[in-house]
C-alpha positions as CSV (number, residue, x, y, z in Angstrom):
1,M,-61.7,-21.2,165.1
2,N,-63.7,-23.4,162.8
3,K,-66.3,-25.6,164.1
4,K,-68.1,-28.1,161.9
5,G,-71.4,-30.2,163.1
6,Y,-71.3,-33.9,162.5
7,I,-73.9,-35.2,161.1
8,D,-75.2,-39.0,161.8
9,P,-75.6,-41.3,159.0
10,G,-79.5,-41.8,160.3
11,T,-80.2,-38.1,160.3
12,G,-80.9,-37.7,156.7
13,G,-83.6,-40.5,156.9
14,M,-85.1,-39.2,160.0
15,I,-85.2,-35.8,158.5
16,I,-87.3,-37.3,154.9
17,S,-89.2,-39.6,156.9
18,G,-90.1,-36.6,159.7
19,G,-91.2,-34.5,156.6
20,I,-93.0,-36.9,154.3
21,W,-95.1,-39.1,156.3
22,P,-97.3,-36.4,157.3
23,I,-97.7,-35.1,153.8
24,I,-98.8,-39.0,152.8
25,V,-101.1,-39.0,156.1
26,A,-102.6,-35.9,154.9
27,V,-103.3,-36.5,151.4
28,F,-104.6,-40.2,152.4
29,L,-107.3,-38.3,154.9
30,F,-108.0,-35.7,151.8
31,I,-108.8,-38.7,149.6
32,T,-111.1,-40.5,152.1
33,G,-112.9,-37.4,153.0
34,F,-113.5,-36.5,149.4
35,F,-115.1,-39.8,148.8
36,S,-116.8,-39.8,151.8
37,R,-118.7,-36.7,151.5
38,Y,-118.9,-36.9,147.6
39,L,-119.4,-40.6,146.6
40,I,-120.3,-42.7,149.8
41,K,-123.0,-40.3,151.3
42,P,-125.2,-39.7,147.9
43,I,-124.8,-43.7,147.3
44,K,-126.1,-44.1,150.9
45,K,-128.9,-42.1,150.6
46,G,-130.1,-43.3,147.2
47,V,-130.2,-46.6,149.1
48,L,-132.0,-45.6,152.2
49,S,-134.7,-43.8,149.7
50,L,-135.1,-47.0,147.8
51,W,-135.1,-49.0,150.7
52,Q,-138.1,-46.7,152.5
53,K,-140.1,-47.2,149.0
54,I,-139.9,-50.8,149.1
55,K,-140.9,-50.7,153.0
56,A,-143.8,-48.4,152.0
57,K,-145.0,-50.7,149.3
58,N,-145.5,-53.7,151.6
């Protein structure tokens, strides 16, 4: 007996969306973490240092 399964028309979209969205979110979080770690923190540290120097001067 040959049994074949039926695949709904929306199954392909569900498989693709279920597989692609987590990858997109992971890449977005990686990029956000990279910018936070290597770009925003040094800028923030420099601004705070400059602010402290200006405060100490007054």
